[in-house]
C-alpha positions in Angstrom: -21.4 43.5 -3.6 -21.7 40.3 -1.6 -24.6 38.0 -2.5 -24.8 36.8 1.1 -25.4 40.0 3.0 -29.0 40.9 2.2 -29.2 43.5 4.9 -26.4 45.5 3.3 -28.0 45.2 -0.1 -31.4 46.2 1.2 -29.9 49.5 2.4 -28.6 50.2 -1.1 -32.0 49.2 -2.5 -33.8 51.7 -0.3 -31.4 54.4 -1.3 -32.0 53.8 -5.0 -35.7 53.8 -4.5 -35.8 56.8 -2.3 -35.5 59.3 -5.2 -38.5 57.8 -7.1 -36.5 57.9 -10.3 -36.5 54.2 -10.8 -40.3 53.9 -10.3 -41.0 56.8 -12.7 -38.7 55.4 -15.5 -40.2 51.9 -15.0 -43.8 53.2 -15.3 -42.8 55.2 -18.4 -41.3 52.2 -20.1 -44.3 49.9 -19.2 -46.5 52.7 -20.6 -44.6 52.6 -23.9 -45.0 48.8 -24.1 -48.7 49.2 -23.4 -49.0 51.7 -26.2 -47.1 49.4 -28.5 -49.5 46.6 -27.6 -52.4 48.8 -28.5 -50.8 49.7 -31.8 -50.1 46.0 -32.6 -53.7 45.2 -31.7 -55.0 47.8 -34.2 -52.4 47.1 -37.0 -52.5 43.3 -36.9 -56.1 42.8 -35.9 -56.8 40.6 -38.9 -53.6 38.5 -38.4 -53.0 38.0 -34.7 -54.8 37.9 -31.4 -52.8 40.2 -29.1 -52.8 39.5 -25.3 -52.5 42.0 -22.5 -49.2 43.4 -21.3 -47.6 41.3 -18.6 -45.1 42.8 -16.2 -44.3 42.9 -12.5 -40.7 42.0 -12.4 -38.1 44.6 -13.4 -36.6 42.2 -16.0 -39.1 41.9 -18.9 -42.3 43.5 -19.9 -44.1 41.8 -22.8 -47.2 40.8 -24.6 -48.1 37.7 -26.7 -49.3 37.4 -30.3 -50.8 34.3 -31.7 -52.5 33.4 -35.0 -54.1 30.1 -36.2 -50.8 28.7 -37.4 -48.9 29.4 -34.2 -51.8 28.1 -32.1 -52.1 24.9 -34.1 -48.3 24.3 -33.5 -48.5 25.3 -29.8 -46.3 28.4 -30.4 -46.7 32.1 -29.8 -44.7 35.2 -30.3 -43.8 37.6 -27.5 -42.9 41.3 -28.1 -40.5 41.8 -25.1 -39.0 44.9 -23.6 -35.7 43.7 -22.0 -35.2 46.2 -19.1 -31.5 45.2 -18.5 -30.6 45.8 -22.2 -33.2 48.6 -22.6 -34.3 47.3 -26.0 -37.1 45.4 -27.7 -36.9 41.7 -28.7 -39.1 39.2 -30.5 -39.3 35.8 -28.8 -40.7 32.6 -30.2 -42.2 30.5 -27.4 -43.7 27.1 -27.0 -46.8 26.3 -25.1 -44.8 24.0 -22.8 -41.1 23.4 -22.2 -41.2 20.2 -24.2 -42.6 22.1 -27.3 -39.8 24.7 -26.9 -37.1 22.0 -26.7 -38.5 20.2 -29.7 -38.5 23.4 -31.9 -35.2 24.5 -30.6 -33.7 21.1 -31.7 -35.5 21.2 -35.0 -34.4 24.7 -35.8 -30.7 24.5 -34.6 -29.4 25.4 -38.1 -31.3 28.7 -38.3 -29.5 32.0 -37.7 -31.8 33.0 -34.7 -31.0 29.8 -32.8 -28.0 29.5 -30.5 -27.1 25.9 -31.1 -25.1 25.7 -27.8 -27.8 26.8 -25.4 -31.5 27.3 -25.5 -32.8 30.4 -23.9 -34.5 30.0 -20.5 -38.0 31.1 -21.5 -38.1 30.8 -25.3 -37.0 28.9 -28.4 -35.1 32.0 -29.6 -34.8 35.7 -28.9 -34.1 38.2 -31.6 -33.5 41.9 -31.1 -36.1 44.0 -32.8 -34.8 47.4 -31.9 -31.4 47.7 -30.2 -31.4 51.4 -29.6 -34.9 52.7 -29.2 -35.5 56.4 -29.1 -37.9 56.7 -26.2 -38.5 60.4 -26.9 -39.9 59.7 -30.4 -42.7 57.1 -29.8 -44.1 57.4 -33.4 -40.7 56.5 -34.9 -40.1 53.8 -32.2 -43.5 52.1 -33.0 -42.9 52.4 -36.8 -39.5 50.9 -36.5 -40.7 47.9 -34.4 -43.7 47.3 -36.8 -41.4 47.4 -39.8 -38.9 44.9 -38.4 -41.6 42.7 -36.9 -43.5 42.5 -40.3 -40.4 41.3 -42.2 -39.0 39.1 -39.4 -42.3 37.4 -38.6 -42.8 36.5 -42.3 -39.3 35.1 -42.4 -40.0 33.1 -39.2 -43.2 31.7 -40.6 -41.5 30.7 -43.9 -38.7 29.0 -41.9 -41.2 27.2 -39.6 -43.1 25.9 -42.6 -39.9 24.7 -44.3 -39.0 22.7 -41.2 -42.4 21.0 -40.8 
């Protein structure tokens, strides 16, 4: 498909949207992320402040988590649904691009860091759940909580070791 012929691509776009399937699936997936955000807000109420779900583009739907340690260091977590991969990720973000670059450079020896190239929007991106079962929400949420609990603790230990 040629990147220069927008008219031809708009025709294809209209055809794909005409069935309503894409819109329905997108709304269902965003609803799952909103439910996950609610679960995180309840489960981690004493540990993190949990921001609202952000979406709009069809690439990522996400929400931020922050605690005193992250805030003090101008960092935050994002629980991200990557629409292209159809899986959940945990991102570590900096408040500014300079903060992200500084932490990316500082943590280059860590397994989560790609030493060759920093991600566009984060310091690193780790897959939380590669093959979510969207038909079993309870299991999906439990799996994400389990991986997040262990991984976030490992990340905090690593960040503190690199201070």
